[in-house]
Wavefront OBJ file of the C-alpha trace (Angstrom):
o trace
v -26.712 -17.700 -28.683
v -29.174 -19.190 -26.227
v -27.734 -20.550 -22.986
v -29.469 -23.194 -20.904
v -30.780 -22.117 -17.515
v -28.395 -22.996 -14.708
v -29.751 -24.344 -11.428
v -28.928 -22.293 -8.342
v -29.228 -24.595 -5.328
v -30.666 -23.646 -1.977
v -28.624 -23.821 1.220
v -28.798 -27.577 1.674
v -27.809 -28.092 -1.963
v -30.533 -30.645 -2.689
v -33.133 -28.904 -4.845
v -32.590 -26.041 -7.245
v -34.222 -22.913 -5.859
v -33.856 -20.805 -9.018
v -32.909 -21.308 -12.634
v -30.965 -18.499 -14.303
v -29.526 -18.000 -17.756
v -25.862 -17.045 -18.000
v -26.892 -13.503 -18.969
v -29.193 -13.262 -15.934
v -26.407 -14.578 -13.713
v -23.954 -12.016 -15.108
v -26.511 -9.256 -14.556
v -27.134 -10.468 -10.997
v -23.413 -10.564 -10.190
v -22.963 -7.125 -11.749
v -25.699 -5.572 -9.628
v -24.367 -7.212 -6.449
v -20.826 -5.984 -7.160
v -22.095 -2.508 -8.017
v -24.068 -2.253 -4.769
v -21.065 -3.454 -2.744
v -18.740 -0.954 -4.436
v -21.198 1.855 -3.742
v -20.942 1.141 0.000
v -17.167 0.553 -0.097
v -15.141 2.836 2.150
v -11.391 2.406 1.673
v -9.316 2.157 4.821
v -6.696 4.862 5.239
v -3.080 3.921 4.716
v -0.982 3.378 7.826
v 0.827 6.467 9.066
v 4.237 4.990 8.301
v 3.448 5.085 4.593
v 2.359 8.742 4.796
v 5.524 9.643 6.697
v 7.544 12.549 5.346
v 10.616 11.581 3.343
v 13.636 13.707 2.535
v 15.971 13.571 -0.434
v 19.775 13.509 -0.052
v 20.254 17.288 0.218
v 17.301 17.720 2.572
v 18.598 14.921 4.815
v 22.054 16.555 4.953
v 20.457 19.890 5.885
v 18.190 18.211 8.458
v 21.165 16.556 10.190
v 23.296 19.716 9.786
v 26.285 17.762 8.517
v 28.366 17.899 5.344
v 27.624 15.786 2.275
v 30.887 13.791 2.661
v 30.007 13.003 6.297
v 26.525 11.929 5.244
v 28.008 9.726 2.496
v 30.307 8.078 5.086
v 27.343 7.393 7.388
v 25.500 5.822 4.441
v 28.496 3.630 3.533
v 28.961 2.303 7.059
v 25.220 1.570 7.389
v 24.466 4.105 10.112
v 21.818 5.729 7.926
v 19.610 3.723 5.606
v 17.501 5.035 2.769
v 14.846 3.745 0.412
v 15.742 3.564 -3.262
v 13.085 5.079 -5.519
v 13.689 4.528 -9.206
v 17.184 4.008 -10.568
v 19.154 6.699 -8.747
v 16.917 8.475 -6.257
v 17.142 7.611 -2.552
v 14.757 8.953 0.086
v 15.284 9.047 3.844
v 12.441 8.990 6.346
v 12.455 11.842 8.810
v 11.773 9.407 11.670
v 14.830 7.256 10.817
v 17.014 10.375 10.728
v 15.595 11.463 14.092
v 16.305 7.971 15.459
v 19.901 8.265 14.253
v 20.257 11.599 16.055
v 18.807 10.191 19.276
v 20.982 7.072 19.196
v 24.142 9.161 18.747
v 23.245 11.817 21.290
v 26.071 12.521 23.759
v 25.114 12.254 27.405
l 1 2 3 4 5 6 7 8 9 10 11 12 13 14 15 16 17 18 19 20 21 22 23 24 25 26 27 28 29 30 31 32 33 34 35 36 37 38 39 40 41 42 43 44 45 46 47 48 49 50 51 52 53 54 55 56 57 58 59 60 61 62 63 64 65 66 67 68 69 70 71 72 73 74 75 76 77 78 79 80 81 82 83 84 85 86 87 88 89 90 91 92 93 94 95 96 97 98 99 100 101 102 103 104 105 106
């Protein structure tokens, strides 16, 4: 199928600077995208996303408390976790450290 040439206007939009077929336009876009992707450098994720997380048993061991005590702290909202999947909950090490610091006896 033969496509008509499409006018590509110059900056002021008055006169067409170039006429391209749809196939030529697709090829041009493809080469521009390819060159941009070649130079693309992804930015690293923020440190909070790369933070170490502990599962239930690891969090209990980290705090050096019993599982029933940990469950009570979870119920009353003192310790919050992040649900992953249907049943798994992870706890960030920094939030557990914050809990310890906030409940430190003076």
